[in-house]
N, C-alpha and C positions, 0 to 999 in steps of 0.2 A: 347397193347396202344388202349383205346376208338376209335371205328370209326371216330369220331366226330373229331378228332382230328391228325388223318393219314398225313392228307395233311397238315396240318398247323403247327404239332413239329415233328422234325426228331427225329430217335429212340433214339438217342445219348444224345439228350435234354430232352426228356422225362424220360430217365434212370438216367441222372443227378439230374432232379429232384425229383425223387422218391428216390434215393439216399439220396439226403438233405433232405427230408420231413422223411425218417428211421433215420437220422442223430438226428435231429432236437426232434424230438419224445423219443429217447433214451437218450438225454440230459435233455429234460423236466421230464422223467418218474424218474431219479436219481435227480433231482432238487426237485420234490414232496415228493420223499421217505424222504431225507433230512428234508424238511419242516414237515413233519408228525414226524419224531423222533425229532424235536424240540419243537414241539406242544406238543407232548405226555409227554416229559422233563418240557415244563411250566404249562402245566396242571394236569398232574397226578402226577409227579414226585414233585409236588411243588415249582417249580422254579417263578411262577406266585404271587404264595403267599411269597416267601422269598423277591422277587421284592418289592411288595407290603408292605411288613411290614418294609422293611429297609426302601424305601422310607417315609411309614409314621412315624418311627421313626425319620427321619430328619427331614420331610419337615411338618409332621401334617397331618390331616385330610381333610384340606381346597381344597382351587382350585388347587394350585401349587400343593399338593399332588396327585391331579387327573389326572394333565397333566402329570409329569415326568413318571410315569408308564406306561401309555400309548404310551410316546415318545422314552422309554426305548425297548418298545417291537416292535414298529418301526424300531431301529437300530438294534436289533437281526436278524428281518426279514433281513432287509438289508444288514447285517452280512454272512446270511448265504445263501441270493440270489447272491452276488458281486462274487464269484468261478466263479458259474454257468452261470452270464452273459459275464463275461471276456472270458469265454471257448467259449462261442456262439458267442461272436464279435470274437475274435481274431483266433479259431481255426474253429470250424466248420463253421462259415460264409466266414472265409479266405480259408479256403480249395475248396469251391464251389465259388471262386471269386466274394462272394457278399457283402466284405467287405470293406468299405471305411473309415472306422474309424480310427483315429489314435489315438495312449494310449493319448496324450494330450487332445484329443476332449472326449474319455473316461471319464475323469479324472475331466474335466470340467463339462460337463453334471451329472456326480455323485454328483458334488458339488452343481450346478444348481435344481437337484433334492431333495437332503438334504435340501437345504435353504427354498425348495419351500412347501416341508413335515413342518418344524416347522413352516413358516407363515401361513400355511391354515389348518395345523390339529389343533393346539394349541387354535386359536379361538373357534372351533368346539368343541372341547373338552368340552372348559370352557360351552361352551353356553349349551350343553347336561347335565353337571354335574349341573350347574344353573336350568336348567326347573328340572331334577330328587330331586334336592333339596328344589324346590318353590313349584311344583304342585301337592305333595302329591301322593296319588291314579290317579290323572291322567297325571301322568309324563310321561306316553307313548305317550300322543296324543300331548305333548309337543317337545319331541324327534321328532316324527313323522314331525311337521310342521318345527323344525329346519331342518331336512334331506329334505323337499321337498322345502324349500328356498334355502338350500345349493345347490341342484343339478340344479335349473333354476338358481341361480346365475352361477354357471360352466359352463353351458350351452352359457352364455355370456362370459366369462372371458377365459375359457380355448382356444376357439380358437383364442381370437384377442391377447389375452396377454402371455397366456405361451406356446403354439405349438412354436409360432415363435421364443422363445428362447432355441429351439431345435432345429426345422428343418428351413431350409431355401427352401422357395416354391415362386415360381411366384407371387400367390396371396399375401404374405406377403411381398413383393417387391414391389408392386402395391400401396399396402397401405401407403407404408414408405416415 
């Protein structure tokens, strides 16, 4: 144990924290491997091209045809992450006494996240697609401006509106 913590943390608590860190790291490495496999399948094995061609045949190459492939990729990413999030919450964290989440709350947060992803991501994709279509060789400058504006707006919106949807804090109670 580091000398600075010998008087503040017991050996048992330090060992428990170290075991939790190792368990979390192993789960994270497995999640990263699964994500890498999916990314390989999408990029190298033609998964993204397949999604793009199906969406293009169904919706054309307009603005709707640019939103749907990205939303499908987000859905795929969510489906890959979901089992790992579930195990982290209900197995790893529960094993170390850190889980206070119920299955109902887990599903409610998942639904809120999905709704927010659609509400936030769709206009962002449409704005980027518009900039790429309209600004010619200067498209990158328009996209950069969109991302700067989005990040500045997120600095205001996230702590005020989004975080209170998921976390109950003394700060959100005093503002209500």
